Biopython code that builds the backbone (N, CA, C, O; Angstrom):
import numpy as np
from Bio.PDB.StructureBuilder import StructureBuilder

atoms = [
    (1, "MET", "N", (95.795, 130.947, 91.759)),
    (1, "MET", "CA", (96.437, 130.189, 90.810)),
    (1, "MET", "C", (96.315, 128.863, 91.494)),
    (1, "MET", "O", (96.370, 128.563, 92.686)),
    (2, "ARG", "N", (96.083, 127.952, 90.107)),
    (2, "ARG", "CA", (95.610, 126.595, 90.728)),
    (2, "ARG", "C", (96.856, 125.728, 90.880)),
    (2, "ARG", "O", (97.870, 125.826, 90.188)),
    (3, "THR", "N", (96.671, 124.963, 91.764)),
    (3, "THR", "CA", (98.038, 123.986, 92.013)),
    (3, "THR", "C", (98.070, 122.461, 91.071)),
    (3, "THR", "O", (97.030, 122.072, 90.538)),
    (4, "ASN", "N", (99.066, 121.854, 90.971)),
    (4, "ASN", "CA", (99.009, 120.803, 90.009)),
    (4, "ASN", "C", (98.384, 119.787, 90.680)),
    (4, "ASN", "O", (98.300, 119.716, 91.906)),
    (5, "HIS", "N", (97.882, 118.890, 89.787)),
    (5, "HIS", "CA", (97.069, 117.789, 90.329)),
    (5, "HIS", "C", (97.788, 116.401, 89.903)),
    (5, "HIS", "O", (98.480, 116.353, 88.886)),
    (6, "VAL", "N", (97.614, 115.428, 90.622)),
    (6, "VAL", "CA", (98.381, 114.421, 90.723)),
    (6, "VAL", "C", (97.630, 113.218, 90.643)),
    (6, "VAL", "O", (96.956, 112.737, 91.553)),
    (7, "ARG", "N", (97.833, 112.624, 89.153)),
    (7, "ARG", "CA", (96.762, 111.629, 88.829)),
    (7, "ARG", "C", (97.735, 109.920, 88.653)),
    (7, "ARG", "O", (98.666, 109.759, 87.865)),
    (8, "VAL", "N", (97.356, 109.173, 89.315)),
    (8, "VAL", "CA", (97.832, 107.832, 89.165)),
    (8, "VAL", "C", (96.877, 106.734, 88.616)),
    (8, "VAL", "O", (95.981, 106.324, 89.353)),
    (9, "ALA", "N", (96.997, 106.324, 87.580)),
    (9, "ALA", "CA", (96.079, 105.120, 86.882)),
    (9, "ALA", "C", (96.627, 103.894, 87.067)),
    (9, "ALA", "O", (97.853, 103.781, 87.035)),
    (10, "THR", "N", (95.920, 102.948, 87.257)),
    (10, "THR", "CA", (96.181, 101.192, 87.476)),
    (10, "THR", "C", (95.195, 100.768, 86.974)),
    (10, "THR", "O", (94.017, 101.124, 87.003)),
    (11, "LEU", "N", (95.960, 99.623, 86.288)),
    (11, "LEU", "CA", (94.928, 98.592, 85.381)),
    (11, "LEU", "C", (95.598, 97.395, 85.674)),
    (11, "LEU", "O", (96.787, 97.130, 85.493)),
    (12, "ALA", "N", (94.639, 96.651, 86.182)),
    (12, "ALA", "CA", (94.657, 95.345, 86.830)),
    (12, "ALA", "C", (93.878, 94.498, 85.877)),
    (12, "ALA", "O", (92.765, 94.829, 85.467)),
    (13, "LEU", "N", (94.670, 93.078, 85.437)),
    (13, "LEU", "CA", (94.138, 91.989, 84.415)),
    (13, "LEU", "C", (94.140, 90.774, 85.384)),
    (13, "LEU", "O", (95.159, 90.475, 86.006)),
    (14, "LEU", "N", (93.044, 90.120, 85.493)),
    (14, "LEU", "CA", (93.013, 89.103, 85.811)),
    (14, "LEU", "C", (92.720, 87.799, 85.261)),
    (14, "LEU", "O", (91.564, 87.609, 84.884)),
    (15, "GLY", "N", (93.480, 86.963, 85.160)),
    (15, "GLY", "CA", (93.394, 85.603, 84.518)),
    (15, "GLY", "C", (91.641, 85.004, 84.739)),
    (15, "GLY", "O", (90.987, 85.373, 85.714)),
    (16, "LEU", "N", (91.241, 84.346, 84.003)),
    (16, "LEU", "CA", (90.192, 83.941, 83.774)),
    (16, "LEU", "C", (89.882, 82.118, 83.599)),
    (16, "LEU", "O", (88.772, 81.592, 83.528)),
    (17, "ALA", "N", (91.077, 81.502, 83.567)),
    (17, "ALA", "CA", (90.933, 80.134, 83.102)),
    (17, "ALA", "C", (90.265, 79.244, 84.034)),
    (17, "ALA", "O", (89.514, 78.327, 83.702)),
    (18, "LEU", "N", (90.679, 79.669, 85.595)),
    (18, "LEU", "CA", (90.235, 79.107, 86.560)),
    (18, "LEU", "C", (89.776, 80.283, 87.508)),
    (18, "LEU", "O", (90.275, 81.357, 87.842)),
    (19, "PRO", "N", (88.430, 79.509, 87.840)),
    (19, "PRO", "CA", (87.852, 80.518, 88.990)),
    (19, "PRO", "C", (88.652, 80.919, 90.541)),
    (19, "PRO", "O", (88.586, 81.995, 91.136)),
    (20, "ALA", "N", (89.311, 79.835, 90.894)),
    (20, "ALA", "CA", (89.952, 79.814, 92.036)),
    (20, "ALA", "C", (91.300, 80.419, 91.941)),
    (20, "ALA", "O", (91.828, 80.880, 92.953)),
    (21, "CYS", "N", (92.040, 80.456, 90.496)),
    (21, "CYS", "CA", (93.556, 81.150, 90.516)),
    (21, "CYS", "C", (93.351, 82.331, 89.626)),
    (21, "CYS", "O", (92.344, 82.391, 88.921)),
    (22, "HIS", "N", (94.278, 83.299, 89.623)),
    (22, "HIS", "CA", (94.257, 84.334, 88.669)),
    (22, "HIS", "C", (95.460, 84.725, 88.504)),
    (22, "HIS", "O", (96.216, 84.140, 89.280)),
    (23, "ALA", "N", (96.040, 85.554, 87.746)),
    (23, "ALA", "CA", (97.341, 86.004, 87.218)),
    (23, "ALA", "C", (96.897, 87.309, 87.094)),
    (23, "ALA", "O", (95.962, 87.625, 86.359)),
    (24, "ASP", "N", (97.730, 88.331, 88.001)),
    (24, "ASP", "CA", (97.725, 89.722, 88.075)),
    (24, "ASP", "C", (98.859, 90.287, 87.257)),
    (24, "ASP", "O", (100.031, 89.910, 87.245)),
    (25, "ARG", "N", (98.262, 91.313, 86.541)),
    (25, "ARG", "CA", (99.202, 92.019, 85.722)),
    (25, "ARG", "C", (98.990, 93.695, 86.231)),
    (25, "ARG", "O", (97.818, 94.070, 86.207)),
    (26, "VAL", "N", (99.815, 94.511, 86.594)),
    (26, "VAL", "CA", (99.319, 95.780, 87.169)),
    (26, "VAL", "C", (100.427, 96.652, 86.243)),
    (26, "VAL", "O", (101.617, 96.346, 86.182)),
    (27, "VAL", "N", (99.786, 97.858, 85.492)),
    (27, "VAL", "CA", (100.003, 99.139, 85.161)),
    (27, "VAL", "C", (100.166, 100.343, 85.722)),
    (27, "VAL", "O", (99.081, 100.863, 85.982)),
    (28, "ALA", "N", (100.910, 100.857, 85.951)),
    (28, "ALA", "CA", (101.057, 102.067, 87.085)),
    (28, "ALA", "C", (101.068, 103.279, 86.069)),
    (28, "ALA", "O", (101.739, 103.127, 85.048)),
    (29, "VAL", "N", (100.410, 104.430, 86.245)),
    (29, "VAL", "CA", (100.681, 105.668, 85.369)),
    (29, "VAL", "C", (100.792, 106.708, 86.507)),
    (29, "VAL", "O", (99.841, 106.832, 87.280)),
    (30, "ASN", "N", (102.022, 107.543, 86.665)),
    (30, "ASN", "CA", (101.690, 108.843, 87.530)),
    (30, "ASN", "C", (102.133, 109.861, 86.677)),
    (30, "ASN", "O", (103.128, 109.984, 85.962)),
    (31, "GLY", "N", (100.779, 110.834, 87.016)),
    (31, "GLY", "CA", (101.220, 112.238, 86.401)),
    (31, "GLY", "C", (100.884, 112.629, 84.812)),
    (31, "GLY", "O", (101.197, 113.666, 84.227)),
    (32, "ARG", "N", (100.255, 111.645, 84.370)),
    (32, "ARG", "CA", (99.694, 111.982, 82.931)),
    (32, "ARG", "C", (98.089, 112.342, 83.040)),
    (32, "ARG", "O", (97.250, 112.009, 83.877)),
    (33, "MET", "N", (98.027, 112.926, 82.189)),
    (33, "MET", "CA", (96.588, 113.436, 81.873)),
    (33, "MET", "C", (95.714, 112.393, 80.720)),
    (33, "MET", "O", (94.504, 112.553, 80.557)),
    (34, "SER", "N", (96.240, 111.673, 80.210)),
    (34, "SER", "CA", (95.720, 110.691, 79.496)),
    (34, "SER", "C", (96.284, 109.524, 79.008)),
    (34, "SER", "O", (97.264, 109.698, 78.284)),
    (35, "ARG", "N", (95.890, 108.246, 79.230)),
    (35, "ARG", "CA", (96.422, 107.245, 78.821)),
    (35, "ARG", "C", (95.715, 106.105, 77.970)),
    (35, "ARG", "O", (94.522, 105.892, 78.186)),
    (36, "THR", "N", (96.376, 105.381, 77.035)),
    (36, "THR", "CA", (95.778, 104.058, 76.525)),
    (36, "THR", "C", (96.394, 103.057, 77.499)),
    (36, "THR", "O", (97.547, 102.929, 77.911)),
    (37, "LEU", "N", (94.990, 102.226, 77.794)),
    (37, "LEU", "CA", (95.630, 101.157, 78.214)),
    (37, "LEU", "C", (94.760, 99.814, 77.530)),
    (37, "LEU", "O", (93.635, 99.921, 77.042)),
    (38, "SER", "N", (95.567, 98.514, 77.616)),
    (38, "SER", "CA", (95.074, 97.632, 77.214)),
    (38, "SER", "C", (94.646, 96.410, 77.994)),
    (38, "SER", "O", (95.338, 95.975, 78.915)),
    (39, "THR", "N", (93.501, 95.855, 77.626)),
    (39, "THR", "CA", (92.952, 94.748, 78.531)),
    (39, "THR", "C", (92.158, 93.389, 78.000)),
    (39, "THR", "O", (91.977, 93.284, 76.787)),
    (40, "GLN", "N", (91.763, 92.524, 78.741)),
    (40, "GLN", "CA", (91.152, 91.490, 78.200)),
    (40, "GLN", "C", (89.495, 91.617, 78.411)),
    (40, "GLN", "O", (88.984, 92.219, 79.355)),
    (41, "VAL", "N", (88.903, 91.071, 77.561)),
    (41, "VAL", "CA", (87.221, 90.522, 78.144)),
    (41, "VAL", "C", (87.180, 89.994, 79.584)),
    (41, "VAL", "O", (87.869, 89.051, 79.973)),
    (42, "GLY", "N", (86.245, 90.737, 80.401)),
    (42, "GLY", "CA", (86.258, 90.070, 81.694)),
    (42, "GLY", "C", (87.163, 90.461, 82.786)),
    (42, "GLY", "O", (87.084, 89.910, 83.885)),
    (43, "SER", "N", (88.331, 91.724, 82.443)),
    (43, "SER", "CA", (89.224, 92.103, 83.466)),
    (43, "SER", "C", (88.395, 93.565, 84.138)),
    (43, "SER", "O", (87.559, 94.329, 83.655)),
    (44, "GLU", "N", (89.041, 93.506, 85.378)),
    (44, "GLU", "CA", (88.561, 94.720, 85.830)),
    (44, "GLU", "C", (89.686, 95.697, 85.607)),
    (44, "GLU", "O", (90.823, 95.235, 85.516)),
    (45, "VAL", "N", (89.497, 96.976, 85.510)),
    (45, "VAL", "CA", (90.126, 98.220, 85.088)),
    (45, "VAL", "C", (89.967, 99.090, 86.544)),
    (45, "VAL", "O", (88.841, 99.286, 86.999)),
    (46, "ASP", "N", (90.871, 99.466, 87.061)),
    (46, "ASP", "CA", (90.815, 100.387, 88.012)),
    (46, "ASP", "C", (91.892, 101.554, 88.132)),
    (46, "ASP", "O", (93.119, 101.519, 88.232)),
    (47, "ILE", "N", (91.087, 102.473, 88.092)),
    (47, "ILE", "CA", (91.694, 104.140, 87.679)),
    (47, "ILE", "C", (91.680, 105.012, 88.947)),
    (47, "ILE", "O", (90.578, 105.394, 89.340)),
    (48, "THR", "N", (92.529, 105.286, 89.471)),
    (48, "THR", "CA", (92.646, 106.015, 90.811)),
    (48, "THR", "C", (93.218, 107.911, 90.343)),
    (48, "THR", "O", (94.162, 108.335, 89.676)),
    (49, "LEU", "N", (92.232, 108.509, 90.999)),
    (49, "LEU", "CA", (92.598, 110.082, 90.422)),
    (49, "LEU", "C", (92.561, 110.871, 91.644)),
    (49, "LEU", "O", (91.525, 110.812, 92.306)),
    (50, "GLY", "N", (93.554, 111.624, 92.065)),
    (50, "GLY", "CA", (93.661, 112.388, 92.955)),
    (50, "GLY", "C", (93.901, 114.017, 92.727)),
    (50, "GLY", "O", (94.672, 114.419, 91.856)),
    (51, "THR", "N", (93.181, 114.889, 93.577)),
    (51, "THR", "CA", (92.978, 116.038, 93.334)),
    (51, "THR", "C", (93.724, 116.807, 94.578)),
    (51, "THR", "O", (93.625, 116.300, 95.695)),
    (52, "VAL", "N", (94.457, 117.999, 94.409)),
    (52, "VAL", "CA", (94.971, 119.008, 95.234)),
    (52, "VAL", "C", (94.098, 120.521, 95.589)),
    (52, "VAL", "O", (94.388, 121.543, 94.967)),
    (53, "GLY", "N", (93.300, 120.516, 96.374)),
    (53, "GLY", "CA", (92.309, 121.376, 96.169)),
    (53, "GLY", "C", (90.963, 121.179, 96.032)),
    (53, "GLY", "O", (90.589, 120.013, 95.900)),
    (54, "PRO", "N", (90.030, 122.187, 96.033)),
    (54, "PRO", "CA", (88.853, 122.103, 95.938)),
    (54, "PRO", "C", (88.302, 121.074, 94.862)),
    (54, "PRO", "O", (88.844, 120.879, 93.774)),
    (55, "GLY", "N", (87.125, 120.429, 95.324)),
    (55, "GLY", "CA", (86.325, 119.686, 93.917)),
    (55, "GLY", "C", (86.940, 118.131, 94.010)),
    (55, "GLY", "O", (87.760, 117.818, 94.873)),
    (56, "GLU", "N", (86.550, 117.418, 93.237)),
    (56, "GLU", "CA", (86.474, 116.051, 92.904)),
    (56, "GLU", "C", (86.226, 115.955, 91.262)),
    (56, "GLU", "O", (85.936, 116.856, 90.474)),
    (57, "TYR", "N", (86.429, 114.633, 91.049)),
    (57, "TYR", "CA", (85.950, 114.049, 89.778)),
    (57, "TYR", "C", (84.809, 113.554, 89.829)),
    (57, "TYR", "O", (84.580, 112.714, 90.699)),
    (58, "ALA", "N", (83.709, 113.976, 88.835)),
    (58, "ALA", "CA", (82.315, 113.619, 89.060)),
    (58, "ALA", "C", (82.147, 112.243, 88.605)),
    (58, "ALA", "O", (83.045, 111.734, 87.934)),
    (59, "SER", "N", (81.000, 111.527, 88.924)),
    (59, "SER", "CA", (81.041, 110.018, 88.798)),
    (59, "SER", "C", (79.214, 110.234, 88.506)),
    (59, "SER", "O", (78.500, 111.098, 89.015)),
    (60, "PRO", "N", (78.792, 109.115, 87.504)),
    (60, "PRO", "CA", (79.866, 108.642, 87.012)),
    (60, "PRO", "C", (80.531, 109.105, 85.480)),
    (60, "PRO", "O", (79.871, 109.706, 84.633)),
    (61, "PRO", "N", (81.660, 108.788, 85.344)),
    (61, "PRO", "CA", (82.659, 109.499, 84.033)),
    (61, "PRO", "C", (81.922, 109.168, 83.007)),
    (61, "PRO", "O", (80.999, 108.379, 83.207)),
    (62, "SER", "N", (82.140, 109.656, 81.755)),
    (62, "SER", "CA", (81.445, 109.317, 80.649)),
    (62, "SER", "C", (82.456, 108.197, 79.955)),
    (62, "SER", "O", (83.676, 108.052, 79.873)),
    (63, "VAL", "N", (81.266, 107.478, 79.497)),
    (63, "VAL", "CA", (82.069, 106.313, 78.525)),
    (63, "VAL", "C", (81.784, 105.792, 77.357)),
    (63, "VAL", "O", (80.834, 105.018, 77.245)),
    (64, "SER", "N", (82.679, 106.186, 76.153)),
    (64, "SER", "CA", (81.897, 106.009, 74.942)),
    (64, "SER", "C", (81.553, 104.603, 74.463)),
    (64, "SER", "O", (80.818, 104.655, 73.476)),
    (65, "SER", "N", (81.804, 103.562, 74.789)),
    (65, "SER", "CA", (81.340, 102.441, 74.449)),
    (65, "SER", "C", (81.129, 101.436, 75.186)),
    (65, "SER", "O", (81.807, 101.245, 76.195)),
    (66, "PRO", "N", (80.117, 100.595, 74.795)),
    (66, "PRO", "CA", (79.279, 99.334, 75.931)),
    (66, "PRO", "C", (80.579, 98.307, 76.030)),
    (66, "PRO", "O", (80.376, 97.281, 76.679)),
    (67, "SER", "N", (81.915, 98.487, 75.438)),
    (67, "SER", "CA", (82.687, 97.232, 75.737)),
    (67, "SER", "C", (83.356, 97.787, 77.161)),
    (67, "SER", "O", (83.876, 96.911, 77.851)),
    (68, "VAL", "N", (83.379, 98.590, 77.463)),
    (68, "VAL", "CA", (83.424, 98.976, 79.209)),
    (68, "VAL", "C", (82.374, 99.435, 79.972)),
    (68, "VAL", "O", (81.535, 100.302, 79.726)),
    (69, "ARG", "N", (82.492, 98.932, 80.656)),
    (69, "ARG", "CA", (81.144, 98.896, 81.833)),
    (69, "ARG", "C", (81.717, 99.801, 83.305)),
    (69, "ARG", "O", (82.676, 99.382, 83.954)),
    (70, "PHE", "N", (81.019, 100.980, 83.655)),
    (70, "PHE", "CA", (81.348, 101.809, 84.732)),
    (70, "PHE", "C", (80.717, 100.685, 85.976)),
    (70, "PHE", "O", (79.649, 100.114, 85.756)),
    (71, "VAL", "N", (81.418, 100.462, 87.165)),
    (71, "VAL", "CA", (80.973, 99.426, 88.169)),
    (71, "VAL", "C", (80.799, 100.240, 89.147)),
    (71, "VAL", "O", (79.808, 100.011, 89.840)),
    (72, "SER", "N", (81.717, 101.493, 89.545)),
    (72, "SER", "CA", (81.620, 101.915, 90.956)),
    (72, "SER", "C", (82.652, 103.083, 90.943)),
    (72, "SER", "O", (83.367, 103.215, 89.950)),
    (73, "VAL", "N", (82.766, 103.959, 92.027)),
    (73, "VAL", "CA", (83.796, 104.811, 92.420)),
    (73, "VAL", "C", (83.344, 104.807, 94.059)),
    (73, "VAL", "O", (82.211, 104.632, 94.508)),
    (74, "SER", "N", (84.625, 105.063, 94.815)),
    (74, "SER", "CA", (85.042, 105.081, 96.290)),
    (74, "SER", "C", (85.983, 106.076, 96.614)),
    (74, "SER", "O", (86.677, 106.571, 95.726)),
    (75, "TYR", "N", (86.075, 106.399, 97.717)),
    (75, "TYR", "CA", (87.040, 107.141, 98.123)),
    (75, "TYR", "C", (88.175, 106.273, 98.662)),
    (75, "TYR", "O", (87.988, 105.156, 99.144)),
    (76, "VAL", "N", (89.589, 106.978, 98.523)),
    (76, "VAL", "CA", (90.785, 105.918, 98.623)),
    (76, "VAL", "C", (91.132, 106.485, 100.428)),
    (76, "VAL", "O", (91.037, 107.672, 100.741)),
    (77, "SER", "N", (91.441, 105.619, 101.217)),
    (77, "SER", "CA", (91.646, 105.928, 102.594)),
    (77, "SER", "C", (93.386, 105.806, 102.686)),
    (77, "SER", "O", (93.966, 105.062, 101.895)),
    (78, "PRO", "N", (94.008, 106.446, 103.519)),
    (78, "PRO", "CA", (93.490, 107.633, 104.493)),
    (78, "PRO", "C", (93.213, 108.858, 103.696)),
    (78, "PRO", "O", (93.867, 109.061, 102.673)),
    (79, "ALA", "N", (92.293, 109.689, 104.088)),
    (79, "ALA", "CA", (91.984, 110.824, 103.537)),
    (79, "ALA", "C", (92.898, 111.997, 103.909)),
    (79, "ALA", "O", (93.189, 112.187, 105.090)),
    (80, "VAL", "N", (93.316, 112.716, 103.021)),
    (80, "VAL", "CA", (94.679, 113.461, 103.086)),
    (80, "VAL", "C", (94.278, 114.978, 102.835)),
    (80, "VAL", "O", (93.596, 115.211, 101.837)),
    (81, "PRO", "N", (94.605, 115.899, 103.566)),
    (81, "PRO", "CA", (93.656, 117.422, 103.698)),
    (81, "PRO", "C", (94.008, 118.207, 102.497)),
    (81, "PRO", "O", (93.708, 119.399, 102.560)),
    (82, "ALA", "N", (94.626, 117.759, 101.330)),
    (82, "ALA", "CA", (94.865, 118.184, 100.021)),
    (82, "ALA", "C", (93.651, 118.494, 98.782)),
    (82, "ALA", "O", (93.380, 119.400, 97.994)),
    (83, "GLY", "N", (93.114, 117.110, 99.163)),
    (83, "GLY", "CA", (92.011, 116.801, 98.433)),
    (83, "GLY", "C", (91.360, 115.316, 98.141)),
    (83, "GLY", "O", (92.100, 114.358, 98.368)),
    (84, "PRO", "N", (90.426, 115.132, 97.799)),
    (84, "PRO", "CA", (90.312, 113.580, 97.870)),
    (84, "PRO", "C", (91.074, 112.886, 96.916)),
    (84, "PRO", "O", (91.566, 113.517, 95.980)),
    (85, "THR", "N", (91.257, 111.561, 97.030)),
    (85, "THR", "CA", (91.782, 110.338, 95.983)),
    (85, "THR", "C", (90.311, 109.852, 96.044)),
    (85, "THR", "O", (89.530, 109.765, 96.992)),
    (86, "GLN", "N", (90.151, 109.480, 94.336)),
    (86, "GLN", "CA", (89.027, 108.558, 93.917)),
    (86, "GLN", "C", (89.316, 107.234, 93.245)),
    (86, "GLN", "O", (90.146, 107.264, 92.336)),
    (87, "LEU", "N", (88.688, 105.936, 93.591)),
    (87, "LEU", "CA", (89.127, 105.186, 93.245)),
    (87, "LEU", "C", (88.053, 104.449, 92.053)),
    (87, "LEU", "O", (87.152, 103.734, 92.490)),
    (88, "PHE", "N", (88.178, 104.640, 90.622)),
    (88, "PHE", "CA", (86.881, 104.137, 89.600)),
    (88, "PHE", "C", (87.335, 103.092, 89.139)),
    (88, "PHE", "O", (88.465, 102.960, 88.669)),
    (89, "ARG", "N", (86.272, 102.030, 89.254)),
    (89, "ARG", "CA", (86.360, 100.851, 89.056)),
    (89, "ARG", "C", (85.579, 100.471, 87.461)),
    (89, "ARG", "O", (84.542, 101.058, 87.152)),
    (90, "PHE", "N", (86.033, 99.735, 86.799)),
    (90, "PHE", "CA", (85.414, 99.377, 85.262)),
    (90, "PHE", "C", (85.445, 98.025, 84.756)),
    (90, "PHE", "O", (86.317, 97.235, 85.117)),
    (91, "GLU", "N", (84.452, 97.694, 83.864)),
    (91, "GLU", "CA", (84.708, 95.937, 83.882)),
    (91, "GLU", "C", (84.810, 96.006, 82.324)),
    (91, "GLU", "O", (84.147, 96.824, 81.688)),
    (92, "ALA", "N", (85.556, 95.229, 81.806)),
    (92, "ALA", "CA", (85.949, 95.119, 80.666)),
    (92, "ALA", "C", (84.633, 93.964, 79.982)),
    (92, "ALA", "O", (84.657, 92.753, 80.200)),
    (93, "VAL", "N", (83.770, 94.526, 79.314)),
    (93, "VAL", "CA", (82.681, 93.578, 78.847)),
    (93, "VAL", "C", (82.457, 92.536, 77.560)),
    (93, "VAL", "O", (81.898, 91.441, 77.498)),
    (94, "SER", "N", (83.226, 93.464, 76.425)),
    (94, "SER", "CA", (83.269, 93.264, 75.168)),
    (94, "SER", "C", (84.544, 93.690, 74.574)),
    (94, "SER", "O", (85.279, 94.523, 75.104)),
    (95, "LYS", "N", (84.800, 93.070, 73.405)),
    (95, "LYS", "CA", (86.052, 93.836, 72.292)),
    (95, "LYS", "C", (85.385, 94.774, 72.038)),
    (95, "LYS", "O", (84.160, 94.835, 71.930)),
    (96, "GLY", "N", (86.580, 96.005, 71.864)),
    (96, "GLY", "CA", (86.204, 97.069, 71.367)),
    (96, "GLY", "C", (87.308, 98.018, 72.059)),
    (96, "GLY", "O", (88.206, 97.578, 72.778)),
    (97, "ARG", "N", (87.103, 99.525, 71.712)),
    (97, "ARG", "CA", (87.651, 100.614, 72.522)),
    (97, "ARG", "C", (86.702, 101.680, 73.125)),
    (97, "ARG", "O", (85.885, 102.305, 72.448)),
    (98, "ALA", "N", (86.855, 101.811, 74.267)),
    (98, "ALA", "CA", (86.191, 102.849, 75.070)),
    (98, "ALA", "C", (87.086, 103.946, 75.114)),
    (98, "ALA", "O", (88.299, 103.738, 75.135)),
    (99, "VAL", "N", (86.546, 105.268, 75.134)),
    (99, "VAL", "CA", (87.350, 106.591, 75.790)),
    (99, "VAL", "C", (86.589, 106.653, 76.992)),
    (99, "VAL", "O", (85.375, 106.470, 76.893)),
    (100, "ILE", "N", (87.116, 106.894, 78.176)),
    (100, "ILE", "CA", (86.450, 107.370, 79.356)),
    (100, "ILE", "C", (87.219, 108.897, 79.808)),
    (100, "ILE", "O", (88.353, 109.125, 80.230)),
    (101, "VAL", "N", (86.150, 109.727, 79.536)),
    (101, "VAL", "CA", (86.242, 111.029, 80.416)),
    (101, "VAL", "C", (86.008, 111.144, 81.645)),
    (101, "VAL", "O", (84.977, 110.659, 82.111)),
    (102, "PHE", "N", (86.929, 111.820, 82.443)),
    (102, "PHE", "CA", (86.799, 112.614, 83.890)),
    (102, "PHE", "C", (86.546, 113.642, 84.028)),
    (102, "PHE", "O", (87.523, 114.333, 83.740)),
    (103, "ARG", "N", (85.584, 114.313, 84.382)),
    (103, "ARG", "CA", (85.180, 115.758, 84.716)),
    (103, "ARG", "C", (85.531, 116.389, 86.076)),
    (103, "ARG", "O", (85.143, 115.977, 87.170)),
    (104, "HIS", "N", (86.222, 117.313, 85.873)),
    (104, "HIS", "CA", (86.249, 117.625, 87.737)),
    (104, "HIS", "C", (85.312, 118.618, 88.146)),
    (104, "HIS", "O", (85.183, 119.454, 87.252)),
    (105, "THR", "N", (84.520, 118.887, 89.271)),
    (105, "THR", "CA", (83.784, 119.598, 89.748)),
    (105, "THR", "C", (83.943, 120.602, 89.480)),
    (105, "THR", "O", (83.011, 121.246, 88.998)),
    (106, "ASP", "N", (85.808, 121.456, 89.771)),
    (106, "ASP", "CA", (86.336, 122.531, 89.692)),
    (106, "ASP", "C", (86.658, 123.001, 88.527)),
    (106, "ASP", "O", (85.965, 122.617, 87.585)),
    (107, "ASP", "N", (87.642, 123.836, 88.284)),
    (107, "ASP", "CA", (88.383, 124.097, 86.724)),
    (107, "ASP", "C", (89.178, 123.112, 86.439)),
    (107, "ASP", "O", (89.801, 123.152, 85.378)),
    (108, "ASP", "N", (89.315, 122.095, 87.267)),
    (108, "ASP", "CA", (90.714, 121.396, 86.325)),
    (108, "ASP", "C", (90.451, 120.944, 85.380)),
    (108, "ASP", "O", (89.265, 120.767, 85.099)),
    (109, "PRO", "N", (91.642, 120.520, 84.374)),
    (109, "PRO", "CA", (91.552, 119.770, 83.162)),
    (109, "PRO", "C", (90.851, 118.550, 83.298)),
    (109, "PRO", "O", (90.928, 117.894, 84.337)),
    (110, "VAL", "N", (90.080, 118.147, 82.192)),
    (110, "VAL", "CA", (89.680, 116.728, 82.078)),
    (110, "VAL", "C", (90.679, 115.707, 81.930)),
    (110, "VAL", "O", (91.813, 115.916, 81.500)),
    (111, "VAL", "N", (90.221, 114.586, 82.302)),
    (111, "VAL", "CA", (91.115, 113.544, 82.447)),
    (111, "VAL", "C", (90.498, 112.855, 81.086)),
    (111, "VAL", "O", (89.376, 113.076, 80.631)),
    (112, "GLN", "N", (91.509, 111.954, 80.530)),
    (112, "GLN", "CA", (90.582, 111.093, 79.378)),
    (112, "GLN", "C", (91.741, 109.921, 78.959)),
    (112, "GLN", "O", (92.863, 110.050, 78.469)),
    (113, "ASP", "N", (90.917, 108.640, 79.399)),
    (113, "ASP", "CA", (91.963, 107.496, 79.233)),
    (113, "ASP", "C", (90.973, 106.421, 78.170)),
    (113, "ASP", "O", (89.773, 106.145, 78.167)),
    (114, "THR", "N", (91.860, 106.100, 77.514)),
    (114, "THR", "CA", (91.343, 104.807, 76.559)),
    (114, "THR", "C", (91.612, 103.484, 76.941)),
    (114, "THR", "O", (92.743, 103.122, 77.267)),
    (115, "ILE", "N", (90.510, 102.646, 76.916)),
    (115, "ILE", "CA", (90.951, 101.374, 76.922)),
    (115, "ILE", "C", (90.326, 100.532, 75.941)),
    (115, "ILE", "O", (89.140, 100.618, 75.624)),
    (116, "ASP", "N", (91.401, 99.471, 75.330)),
    (116, "ASP", "CA", (91.213, 98.786, 74.436)),
    (116, "ASP", "C", (91.143, 97.538, 74.960)),
    (116, "ASP", "O", (92.113, 97.135, 75.601)),
    (117, "VAL", "N", (90.159, 96.818, 74.813)),
    (117, "VAL", "CA", (89.529, 95.541, 75.261)),
    (117, "VAL", "C", (89.659, 94.248, 73.993)),
    (117, "VAL", "O", (88.908, 94.262, 73.018)),
    (118, "ARG", "N", (90.629, 93.264, 74.176)),
    (118, "ARG", "CA", (90.800, 92.547, 73.063)),
    (118, "ARG", "C", (90.440, 90.962, 74.004)),
    (118, "ARG", "O", (90.461, 89.879, 73.419)),
]
sb = StructureBuilder()
sb.init_structure("model")
sb.init_model(0)
sb.init_chain("A")
sb.init_seg("    ")
for serial, (resi, resn, name, xyz) in enumerate(atoms, 1):
    if name == "N":
        sb.init_residue(resn, " ", resi, " ")
    sb.init_atom(name, np.array(xyz, "f"), 0.0, 1.0, " ", f" {name:<3s}", serial, name[0])
structure = sb.get_structure()
């Protein structure tokens, strides 16, 4: 029997008016398997996924449009015995819509997020 998986998605928007100054806006989502997020060109989008049990989310995830670029993935500390927590980083590079699909290496459901870049 599979255990439930916990998913948290965080969207961070950075103001680009002055390089030394920025305004942060954070939207956190807990426990949803798909979400539509909106951001601006030049912003960083951070999506954190956690699992319980074997496996992890494969990297790189599938990105449907060049409007969003995959930057990196890392493990979030501290490590927990239940399973890995991963931080996926993306950059919004041009206006458009991108669907990001995260596939788990075990039999877990696919996670799909949509990012609208304005």
